[in-house]
C-alpha positions in Angstrom: 0.5 -19.3 -3.2 -2.3 -17.3 -5.0 -4.9 -16.3 -2.4 -7.0 -13.6 -4.1 -8.9 -14.4 -7.3 -7.3 -11.5 -9.1 -3.7 -12.5 -8.3 -2.6 -14.7 -11.2 0.5 -16.9 -11.4 2.5 -16.0 -14.5 5.7 -18.0 -14.1 5.0 -20.1 -17.2 4.2 -17.0 -19.3 7.3 -15.2 -18.2 9.6 -18.0 -19.4 8.4 -17.7 -23.0 7.8 -14.2 -24.3 5.0 -14.1 -26.9 2.9 -16.8 -25.1 -0.7 -16.0 -24.2 -3.2 -17.1 -21.6 -6.9 -16.3 -21.2 -8.0 -15.2 -17.8 -11.7 -15.2 -17.0 -13.0 -14.3 -13.5 -16.1 -13.2 -11.7 -15.3 -11.2 -8.6 -16.9 -8.7 -6.1 -14.9 -5.6 -5.3 -16.2 -3.1 -2.6 -15.8 0.6 -2.7 -16.0 1.3 -6.4 -17.7 4.7 -6.6 -17.4 8.2 -7.9 -19.6 11.1 -7.0 -22.3 10.3 -9.5 -22.3 6.5 -9.8 -21.2 3.3 -8.0 -21.0 -0.4 -8.4 -23.6 -1.8 -6.1 -22.2 -3.8 -3.1 -22.1 -7.5 -3.9 -22.3 -6.9 -7.7 -20.4 -9.3 -9.8 -17.6 -7.9 -12.0 -16.6 -10.0 -14.9 -13.1 -10.1 -16.4 -12.4 -11.5 -19.9 -8.7 -10.9 -20.4 -5.8 -12.2 -22.4 -2.3 -12.0 -20.8 0.6 -11.9 -23.2 4.2 -12.2 -22.1 6.7 -9.6 -23.2 10.4 -9.7 -22.7 10.2 -7.4 -19.7 6.6 -7.9 -18.5 3.0 -8.6 -19.5 0.2 -7.0 -21.5 -3.4 -7.5 -20.3 -6.0 -6.9 -23.0 -9.7 -7.4 -22.8 -12.9 -6.3 -21.2 -14.4 -5.7 -17.8 -18.2 -5.6 -17.8 -19.9 -4.1 -14.8 -23.3 -3.0 -13.5 -23.6 0.4 -12.0 -26.2 2.6 -10.2 -26.6 6.3 -9.6 -29.0 9.2 -9.8 -30.2 11.0 -12.9 -28.4 14.3 -13.1 -31.7 16.0 -14.2 -34.5 14.4 -12.2 -32.5 12.6 -9.5 -34.4 9.4 -10.1 -32.4 6.2 -9.5 -30.6 4.9 -12.6 -29.2 1.4 -13.2 -27.3 0.3 -16.2 -24.1 -1.5 -17.2 -20.9 -0.6 -19.0 -17.9 -2.4 -20.3 -14.3 -1.1 -19.7 -11.9 -1.9 -22.5 -8.4 -2.6 -21.1 -4.9 -2.8 -22.6 -2.4 -2.3 -19.8 1.2 -3.2 -19.3 2.6 -4.9 -16.1 6.4 -4.5 -15.5 8.9 -5.4 -12.8 9.8 -1.7 -12.6 6.4 -0.1 -13.0 6.1 3.6 -13.9 3.6 5.2 -11.5 0.5 6.2 -13.4 1.6 4.5 -16.6 2.1 0.8 -16.0 1.2 -1.7 -13.2 3.7 -3.7 -11.1 4.6 -7.3 -11.9 5.6 -9.0 -8.6 8.0 -11.7 -9.8 5.9 -14.7 -10.9 2.5 -13.2 -10.0 0.4 -10.3 -11.2 -2.3 -8.6 -9.2 -5.1 -7.5 -11.6 -7.2 -5.8 -8.9 -5.6 -2.3 -9.2 -6.1 -2.4 -13.0 -9.7 -3.6 -12.7 -10.5 -0.9 -10.1 -9.0 1.9 -12.3 -10.7 0.6 -15.4 -14.1 0.4 -13.7 -13.8 3.8 -12.1 -12.8 5.5 -15.3 -15.8 3.9 -17.1 -18.5 4.9 -14.6 -20.6 7.8 -15.9 -19.9 11.3 -14.6 -23.4 12.6 -15.3 -25.9 9.7 -15.6 -29.3 10.2 -17.2 -32.4 8.1 -16.7 -33.1 8.6 -20.4 -32.1 10.9 -23.3 -35.5 12.6 -23.1 -35.4 13.3 -19.3 -36.6 16.9 -18.8 -35.9 17.1 -15.1 -38.1 17.3 -12.0 -40.4 20.1 -13.3 -40.8 19.7 -17.0 -43.7 22.1 -17.1 -41.3 24.9 -16.1 -39.0 24.3 -19.0 -41.0 23.2 -22.0 -39.1 21.3 -24.6 -40.1 23.6 -27.5 -38.8 26.8 -25.9 -35.4 27.8 -27.1 -32.8 28.7 -24.5 -32.8 32.5 -23.8 -29.7 34.0 -22.2 -31.7 36.5 -20.1 -34.2 33.9 -18.9 -37.1 34.9 -21.2 -37.6 38.3 -19.5 -38.8 41.1 -21.8 
């Protein structure tokens, strides 16, 4: 019995290598954060995947769009945006840690792959805009070139 929206029954696919099935879901996953950005609690995460049966497992290919929030690395103002993780991952009965994901008989749990993909896509140093000059732009005018000794004469 499939109880979680990211646990997908794949018995029919596994019987015929080469067959494909589209998987589309909207889910909420808690705890998706890195030091600089996070998926807001309650935010919907979309999945648009195609599962393809292999002789010894499955390949999941598609996209995972997600909204995120964080603080600008220069001015510390709140930043909200979205990104899309591109995935192409293999699920096997004998998964290789860090390289493939486990296939549990006739089901596949997509959650670990989705979590990994989203976390790897979140920005490490978000900016509120490409022209952000920080909290005190008058201190560092845009037209002054960087001077290694701080401008001292």
